C-alpha positions as CSV (number, residue, x, y, z in Angstrom):
1,X,-108.2,215.7,57.8
2,X,-109.8,218.7,59.5
3,X,-107.7,221.9,59.8
4,X,-109.0,225.0,61.4
5,X,-107.7,228.2,59.9
6,X,-107.7,231.3,62.0
7,X,-107.3,234.7,60.5
8,X,-108.3,238.2,61.0
9,X,-109.1,238.8,57.4
10,X,-110.0,236.7,54.2
11,X,-110.5,237.6,50.7
12,X,-113.3,238.3,49.3
13,X,-115.1,239.5,52.4
14,X,-112.6,241.8,54.3
15,X,-109.2,242.7,52.9
16,X,-106.2,245.0,53.9
17,X,-103.5,243.1,52.5
18,X,-101.8,239.7,51.5
19,X,-102.8,237.8,54.1
20,X,-106.8,238.0,53.3
21,X,-105.7,236.7,49.5
22,X,-103.8,233.8,51.3
23,X,-106.5,232.8,53.8
24,X,-109.0,232.9,50.9
25,X,-107.3,231.0,48.5
26,X,-105.4,228.2,50.6
27,X,-108.5,226.1,51.5
28,X,-109.8,225.4,48.0
29,X,-106.1,224.6,47.1
30,X,-105.9,222.1,49.9
31,X,-108.8,220.0,49.0
32,X,-106.6,217.7,46.5
33,X,-104.6,216.8,49.4
34,X,-107.9,215.4,51.2
35,X,-107.7,218.3,53.8
36,X,-111.0,220.0,54.7
37,X,-110.2,223.5,55.9
38,X,-112.6,225.8,57.7
39,X,-111.7,229.6,58.5
40,X,-112.7,231.3,62.1
41,X,-113.0,234.7,61.4
42,X,-114.1,238.1,63.4
43,X,-117.6,239.0,63.0
44,X,-116.9,242.5,61.2
45,X,-119.9,243.9,59.8
46,X,-118.8,243.1,56.4
47,X,-118.5,239.3,57.5
48,X,-121.8,239.2,59.5
49,X,-123.8,240.8,56.6
50,X,-122.7,237.8,54.2
51,X,-123.2,235.1,56.8
52,X,-126.7,236.2,58.0
53,X,-128.2,233.0,56.8
54,X,-125.9,230.7,58.6
55,X,-126.1,228.4,61.5
56,X,-125.7,229.5,65.2
57,X,-123.5,226.7,66.7
58,X,-122.1,228.0,69.8
59,X,-123.2,230.9,72.1
60,X,-120.8,232.7,74.8
61,X,-122.2,234.7,77.9
62,X,-119.0,235.7,79.1
63,X,-116.4,236.2,76.2
64,X,-113.7,238.3,77.8
65,X,-116.6,240.5,79.4
66,X,-118.8,240.5,76.5
67,X,-121.5,238.3,74.9
68,X,-120.8,236.4,71.4
69,X,-122.1,233.6,69.3
70,X,-120.4,231.3,66.5
71,X,-122.2,231.3,63.1
72,X,-121.2,228.7,60.6
73,X,-121.8,228.9,57.1
74,X,-120.4,228.9,53.6
75,X,-119.9,231.9,51.8
76,X,-118.0,232.7,48.2
77,X,-117.1,228.9,48.5
78,X,-115.4,229.2,51.8
79,X,-116.4,227.2,55.0
80,X,-116.5,229.9,57.7
81,X,-117.1,230.1,61.4
82,X,-117.5,233.5,62.4
83,X,-117.2,234.9,65.8
84,X,-120.2,237.4,66.0
85,X,-119.3,239.4,69.2
86,X,-120.8,243.0,68.3
87,X,-118.9,244.7,71.3
88,X,-115.7,243.9,69.8
89,X,-116.1,243.8,66.2
90,X,-119.3,245.8,65.2
91,X,-117.0,249.0,64.4
92,X,-116.4,251.3,61.5
93,X,-112.8,251.6,60.1
94,X,-110.6,248.6,59.1
95,X,-110.2,245.5,61.1
96,X,-107.5,246.9,63.2
97,X,-108.1,250.8,63.5
98,X,-110.6,253.3,63.7
99,X,-111.8,255.7,61.0
100,X,-109.1,258.4,62.4
101,X,-106.3,256.0,61.7
102,X,-105.6,254.7,65.2
103,X,-105.3,251.1,66.5
104,X,-108.3,250.2,68.7
105,X,-107.1,250.3,72.3
106,X,-108.8,247.0,73.0
107,X,-107.1,245.0,70.2
108,X,-105.4,242.7,72.8
109,X,-108.8,241.7,74.0
110,X,-110.5,241.4,70.2
111,X,-107.7,239.0,69.0
112,X,-107.2,237.2,72.3
113,X,-110.9,236.4,72.3
114,X,-110.5,235.1,68.7
115,X,-107.5,233.0,69.7
116,X,-109.5,231.5,72.9
117,X,-112.5,230.6,70.8
118,X,-110.3,228.9,68.3
119,X,-108.5,226.8,71.1
120,X,-112.2,225.8,72.4
121,X,-113.2,224.6,68.9
122,X,-110.1,222.6,68.9
123,X,-111.5,221.1,72.2
124,X,-114.8,220.1,70.5
125,X,-117.0,222.9,71.5
126,X,-119.1,222.5,68.5
127,X,-120.7,218.9,68.4
128,X,-119.4,216.9,65.3
129,X,-116.5,219.2,64.7
130,X,-113.1,218.7,65.9
131,X,-110.1,219.7,64.0
132,X,-106.6,217.8,64.4
133,X,-104.6,220.9,63.4
134,X,-105.1,224.7,63.9
135,X,-103.2,226.9,61.3
136,X,-103.0,230.5,63.0
137,X,-102.0,233.6,60.9
138,X,-100.0,236.5,62.1
139,X,-100.2,238.1,65.6
140,X,-103.6,238.5,65.5
141,X,-103.9,234.7,66.0
142,X,-100.8,234.3,67.7
143,X,-102.3,233.3,71.3
144,X,-103.8,230.0,69.6
145,X,-100.7,228.2,70.1
146,X,-100.5,229.4,73.8
147,X,-103.9,228.5,74.5
148,X,-103.3,225.0,73.2
149,X,-100.1,224.5,74.9
150,X,-101.2,225.7,78.2
151,X,-104.7,224.0,77.8
152,X,-106.2,220.6,78.4
153,X,-105.4,219.2,75.0
154,X,-102.5,216.9,74.1
155,X,-103.3,215.7,70.9
156,X,-103.9,219.0,69.0
157,X,-101.4,220.5,66.9
158,X,-100.6,224.1,66.0
159,X,-99.2,225.8,62.9
160,X,-98.3,229.4,63.2
161,X,-97.7,231.3,59.8
162,X,-95.7,234.5,60.0
163,X,-96.8,237.0,57.3
164,X,-94.8,240.0,58.4
165,X,-92.4,239.7,61.3
166,X,-92.6,243.5,61.6
167,X,-96.1,243.5,63.2
168,X,-96.0,241.5,66.2
169,X,-98.9,242.6,68.8
170,X,-97.1,243.6,71.9
171,X,-98.8,244.6,75.2
172,X,-98.3,245.8,78.6
173,X,-98.3,243.2,81.2
174,X,-101.2,244.4,82.8
175,X,-103.5,242.5,80.2
176,X,-102.0,238.9,81.1
177,X,-104.4,238.4,84.1
178,X,-107.6,238.8,81.8
179,X,-106.1,236.4,78.9
180,X,-107.4,233.1,80.7
181,X,-104.0,231.6,80.8
182,X,-102.4,230.0,83.8
183,X,-99.7,232.0,85.8
184,X,-96.9,229.9,84.3
185,X,-97.8,230.8,80.7
186,X,-96.2,234.3,81.5
187,X,-92.7,233.2,81.2
188,X,-90.1,233.1,78.3
189,X,-91.4,229.4,77.5
190,X,-95.0,231.3,77.0
191,X,-96.4,235.0,76.0
192,X,-94.0,236.7,78.2
193,X,-92.0,239.1,75.9
194,X,-89.4,241.8,77.2
195,X,-91.8,242.2,80.5
196,X,-95.0,242.5,78.4
197,X,-97.2,240.2,76.2
198,X,-96.2,239.2,72.8
199,X,-98.9,237.7,70.6
200,X,-96.6,236.8,67.8
201,X,-93.8,235.9,70.0
202,X,-96.2,233.4,72.0
203,X,-97.2,231.7,68.6
204,X,-93.7,231.4,67.6
205,X,-92.6,229.8,70.9
206,X,-95.6,227.7,71.5
207,X,-96.6,226.5,68.1
208,X,-95.6,223.0,66.8
209,X,-94.4,224.3,63.5
210,X,-93.7,227.9,62.5
211,X,-94.0,228.7,58.8
212,X,-93.3,231.8,56.8
213,X,-94.7,232.8,53.5
214,X,-91.2,232.2,51.3
215,X,-87.7,230.3,51.8
216,X,-85.7,233.4,51.4
217,X,-87.6,235.1,54.4
218,X,-87.4,232.0,56.4
219,X,-83.6,232.5,56.1
220,X,-83.7,236.4,56.6
221,X,-85.7,236.3,59.8
222,X,-83.0,234.3,61.6
223,X,-80.9,237.6,61.4
224,X,-81.0,240.6,63.3
225,X,-81.6,242.6,60.2
226,X,-85.0,240.7,59.4
227,X,-85.8,239.1,63.0
228,X,-87.1,242.0,64.6
229,X,-86.0,240.6,68.1
230,X,-87.1,237.2,67.4
231,X,-84.2,236.0,65.6
232,X,-82.9,234.0,68.7
233,X,-86.1,232.1,69.2
234,X,-86.2,231.1,65.6
235,X,-82.8,229.9,65.6
236,X,-83.3,228.1,68.5
237,X,-86.2,226.1,67.0
238,X,-84.8,226.5,63.1
239,X,-85.6,222.6,62.7
240,X,-89.5,223.5,62.9
241,X,-89.5,226.5,61.0
242,X,-90.2,226.3,57.2
243,X,-90.5,228.7,54.3
244,X,-93.6,227.8,52.0
245,X,-94.1,230.1,49.2
246,X,-97.4,231.7,48.9
247,X,-99.5,231.3,45.5
248,X,-102.4,233.2,44.1
249,X,-106.0,232.4,43.2
250,X,-105.7,231.4,39.7
251,X,-109.5,232.0,39.0
252,X,-109.6,235.5,40.6
253,X,-106.5,236.4,38.8
254,X,-106.7,235.2,35.3
255,X,-106.3,237.7,32.4
256,X,-108.2,235.5,30.0
257,X,-111.4,236.1,32.0
258,X,-110.8,239.0,34.3
259,X,-113.9,241.3,34.3
260,X,-111.8,244.3,35.5
261,X,-109.8,244.6,32.2
262,X,-110.6,246.5,29.4
263,X,-109.7,243.7,27.1
264,X,-108.8,240.0,28.0
265,X,-105.7,238.3,26.7
266,X,-103.6,235.4,27.1
267,X,-99.8,234.5,26.6
268,X,-100.8,233.8,23.0
269,X,-102.8,237.0,22.5
270,X,-100.5,239.3,24.5
271,X,-101.2,242.4,22.2
272,X,-104.3,242.6,23.9
273,X,-102.6,244.0,26.8
274,X,-102.4,247.5,24.9
275,X,-106.0,248.2,25.2
276,X,-105.5,247.7,29.0
277,X,-102.7,249.9,29.0
278,X,-104.7,252.8,27.4
279,X,-107.3,252.4,30.0
280,X,-104.9,252.6,32.8
281,X,-103.5,255.8,31.4
282,X,-107.1,257.2,31.2
283,X,-107.8,256.4,34.8
284,X,-104.7,258.3,35.8
285,X,-105.0,261.1,33.6
286,X,-102.0,260.2,31.6
287,X,-100.8,261.1,28.4
288,X,-100.6,258.5,25.4
289,X,-96.8,257.9,24.9
290,X,-94.4,255.4,23.7
291,X,-92.4,254.8,26.7
292,X,-92.8,252.1,29.2
293,X,-95.8,252.5,32.0
294,X,-94.5,251.9,35.4
295,X,-97.1,251.0,38.1
296,X,-97.1,250.6,41.7
297,X,-99.9,248.9,43.7
298,X,-98.9,249.3,47.3
299,X,-99.1,250.5,50.7
300,X,-96.9,253.9,50.5
301,X,-94.4,252.9,53.4
302,X,-90.9,252.8,54.0
303,X,-90.7,249.0,54.1
304,X,-92.1,249.2,50.7
305,X,-89.2,251.3,49.4
306,X,-91.5,254.0,48.3
307,X,-89.2,256.7,49.2
308,X,-86.7,255.1,47.0
309,X,-89.1,255.3,44.2
310,X,-90.2,259.0,44.9
311,X,-86.2,259.9,44.5
312,X,-86.3,258.3,41.0
313,X,-89.3,259.7,39.6
314,X,-87.7,262.8,37.7
315,X,-85.1,260.5,36.4
316,X,-87.7,257.8,35.2
317,X,-89.7,260.6,33.5
318,X,-86.7,262.2,32.0
319,X,-85.8,258.6,30.5
320,X,-89.2,258.6,28.7
321,X,-91.2,256.6,31.4
322,X,-94.6,257.1,33.0
323,X,-95.5,256.3,36.4
324,X,-99.2,255.1,37.9
325,X,-99.3,254.8,41.6
326,X,-102.3,253.2,43.6
327,X,-102.1,253.1,47.1
328,X,-102.0,255.0,50.3
329,X,-99.8,255.0,53.6
330,X,-97.1,257.7,55.1
331,X,-98.5,261.2,54.6
332,X,-95.0,262.4,53.7
333,X,-94.6,259.5,50.9
334,X,-98.2,260.4,49.4
335,X,-97.3,264.1,49.3
336,X,-93.9,263.1,47.6
337,X,-95.8,261.1,44.9
338,X,-98.5,263.9,44.6
339,X,-95.7,266.6,44.2
340,X,-94.0,264.5,41.3
341,X,-97.5,264.4,39.6
342,X,-97.7,268.1,39.9
343,X,-94.4,268.3,38.1
344,X,-94.9,266.0,35.6
345,X,-98.6,266.3,34.4
346,X,-99.6,263.6,32.1
347,X,-96.5,261.5,32.9
348,X,-97.2,260.9,36.8
349,X,-100.5,259.9,38.3
350,X,-101.7,259.1,41.9
351,X,-104.9,257.5,43.1
352,X,-105.2,257.2,46.9
353,X,-106.8,254.4,48.8
354,X,-107.3,251.0,47.6
355,X,-109.5,249.8,44.5
356,X,-109.4,246.1,43.8
357,X,-110.8,246.7,40.2
358,X,-108.2,249.0,39.4
359,X,-105.3,246.8,40.7
360,X,-106.3,244.4,38.3
361,X,-106.8,246.8,35.4
362,X,-103.1,248.0,36.2
363,X,-101.6,244.5,36.3
364,X,-103.1,243.9,32.8
365,X,-102.0,247.3,31.4
366,X,-98.7,248.3,32.9
367,X,-95.5,247.4,31.2
368,X,-93.6,247.2,34.6
369,X,-95.0,246.7,38.0
370,X,-92.5,247.9,40.8
371,X,-91.9,246.4,44.2
372,X,-89.0,248.1,45.5
373,X,-89.4,247.0,49.0
374,X,-86.7,246.9,52.0
375,X,-88.1,243.7,53.0
376,X,-90.9,241.3,51.4
377,X,-91.9,238.0,53.3
378,X,-93.5,236.9,50.3
379,X,-95.1,239.3,48.2
380,X,-98.0,238.7,45.8
381,X,-98.0,241.9,43.7
382,X,-95.1,240.4,41.7
383,X,-96.8,237.1,41.2
384,X,-100.0,238.9,39.9
385,X,-97.7,240.9,37.5
386,X,-96.1,237.6,36.2
387,X,-99.6,236.3,35.6
388,X,-100.7,239.2,33.7
389,X,-97.6,239.9,31.7
390,X,-96.3,242.9,33.5
391,X,-92.6,242.6,34.0
392,X,-91.8,242.8,37.7
393,X,-89.0,245.3,38.9
394,X,-88.3,244.1,42.5
395,X,-85.8,244.2,45.3
396,X,-83.5,241.0,45.7
397,X,-85.2,240.2,49.2
398,X,-87.6,237.6,50.6
399,X,-90.3,236.2,48.3
400,X,-89.3,238.7,45.3
401,X,-85.9,236.8,45.4
402,X,-87.5,233.5,45.2
403,X,-90.2,234.4,42.3
404,X,-88.5,236.6,40.0
405,X,-85.5,235.6,37.5
406,X,-83.5,238.6,37.1
407,X,-82.8,239.4,33.3
408,X,-79.3,239.5,33.6
409,X,-77.0,238.4,30.5
410,X,-77.0,234.8,31.5
411,X,-80.6,234.6,32.0
412,X,-81.5,236.4,29.1
413,X,-79.1,234.0,26.8
414,X,-80.7,230.9,28.4
415,X,-84.2,232.6,27.9
416,X,-85.3,232.0,31.7
417,X,-85.3,235.8,32.9
418,X,-88.8,236.8,33.9
419,X,-87.9,240.2,35.4
420,X,-85.4,242.7,36.7
421,X,-84.0,242.7,40.3
422,X,-82.0,245.0,42.0
423,X,-79.8,245.0,45.4
424,X,-79.1,246.4,47.7
425,X,-82.5,248.3,48.4
426,X,-81.2,251.7,48.0
427,X,-82.1,254.6,45.8
428,X,-79.0,254.0,43.3
429,X,-79.6,250.4,43.0
430,X,-83.1,251.3,41.8
431,X,-81.9,253.8,39.5
432,X,-79.5,251.5,37.9
433,X,-82.5,249.0,37.6
434,X,-84.9,251.3,35.9
435,X,-82.2,252.3,33.4
436,X,-81.9,248.4,32.7
437,X,-85.8,248.2,32.0
438,X,-85.3,250.8,29.5
439,X,-82.7,249.0,27.6
440,X,-84.7,245.9,27.7
441,X,-87.8,247.6,26.6
442,X,-86.1,248.8,23.5
443,X,-85.9,245.3,22.1
444,X,-89.7,244.3,22.0
445,X,-89.2,241.2,20.6
446,X,-87.1,239.9,23.6
447,X,-89.5,241.8,25.9
448,X,-92.5,240.1,24.7
449,X,-90.7,236.6,25.2
450,X,-90.0,237.8,28.7
451,X,-93.8,238.7,29.5
452,X,-94.9,235.4,27.9
453,X,-92.3,233.6,30.0
454,X,-93.7,235.3,33.2
455,X,-97.2,234.5,32.1
456,X,-96.4,230.6,32.0
457,X,-94.7,230.7,35.3
458,X,-96.4,228.4,38.0
459,X,-97.7,231.0,40.5
460,X,-100.3,228.8,41.8
461,X,-101.2,227.4,45.2
462,X,-100.6,223.7,43.9
463,X,-97.1,222.8,45.1
464,X,-97.5,225.1,48.4
465,X,-100.9,223.3,49.3
466,X,-99.2,220.3,49.2
467,X,-96.2,221.4,51.5
468,X,-98.7,222.5,54.0
469,X,-100.8,219.2,53.6
470,X,-97.3,217.4,54.2
471,X,-96.8,219.5,57.5
472,X,-100.2,218.7,58.6
473,X,-99.8,215.1,58.1
474,X,-96.3,215.1,59.7
475,X,-97.8,216.4,62.9
476,X,-100.7,214.3,63.3
477,X,-99.1,211.0,61.9
478,X,-101.9,210.9,59.4
479,X,-101.5,209.8,56.0
480,X,-103.0,212.2,53.5
481,X,-106.6,211.4,52.4
482,X,-106.8,209.2,55.5
483,X,-110.2,209.2,57.3
484,X,-109.3,210.5,60.9
485,X,-112.3,208.4,62.4
486,X,-110.9,205.2,60.7
């Protein structure tokens, strides 16, 4: 079975968040089910530089007013098809915004082009390659199902995965005439959304199947609190909406072999984490103390609950803890964390920006990894924490609820607890959870058992990839491992 994945980023080539990790790990995980997945990716400078030795398989003289070409090749074990269109993608900054922090004004065109090319690949643009399914990720690929639905192919199937409902890709109606869609596509059954064009809405409306990245989030987005205006549509087609939990790359995230760690370890040699803790303390300029080291690796935003954390830092330090924060985001929240580091030198540290190696070291050295999100479709940080023996402290929402077993009395007695949850996602509930962590940390024997239990949790892609393979098979009528040409 051939599946074309369409994503705006992919690890390890280009990454701003969890979407890249998912897009990078899923293809290898699907191999066992007999699914071959290639990924269509924009030709950002970091991507084109890595696939320079690839093969040109198509050329466009008029790609939404610019020229472009497709380059196919294999990089870092990934089968890629790169849309090399310099006028659209050869820019500084991250994939979506310039160095000044503003979205590129032509993002509508950049990602419409990506989606249109995906639909052309589905129609057999490249000789010898014709996928049975196109798997689109997030709003940047949201027009793929619309191009297929309103195009000439009756057999091509589409899957739309929503990684975060908060980012929808909405634009004015004035762009519609340039999207290469028929007039009747500008309707409730197509791309129209409150008088404009909604890319994610189009994907949710037009795809054969909609998935999101955890079972709890699949339920939550059917409510006004989490649906962000699309809850009615999702409820109308609830029979084709599924929650498939994300996994992680077990080779890239392996404490026994991770080169970013000061000392490697396993569940059987968990004492080796101590050397990593000292290394984290050194990296953040923190003192060597006896209390627990709390860590945050996150975008510093309201969604991630960083304001709830900032309100509790003084209490956390007063209890004898330390805090290391890696991330960037809202200036006000960055300043709040920075002010706390000045109030508590040697106890609170902040490093802004993104550092992949340091994030690995923090997972391998922190006693507690905090994810106090107000909503979290799946979350990967807590999965990395489980894998590395860092106790996750999480709000009881979305994928955090699905992956972390709260250390309540019953779970502790049954010896199944893997972390600490709190609800609702507010300041006081987080404060209570932090106090619970300190109580748990006092019993180091029980604490280490919880660490080892987390390290033995199945956070791989195995079962989730099998679920996706079943979805593809149900859409195409194919039996897994069948030859589509037989």
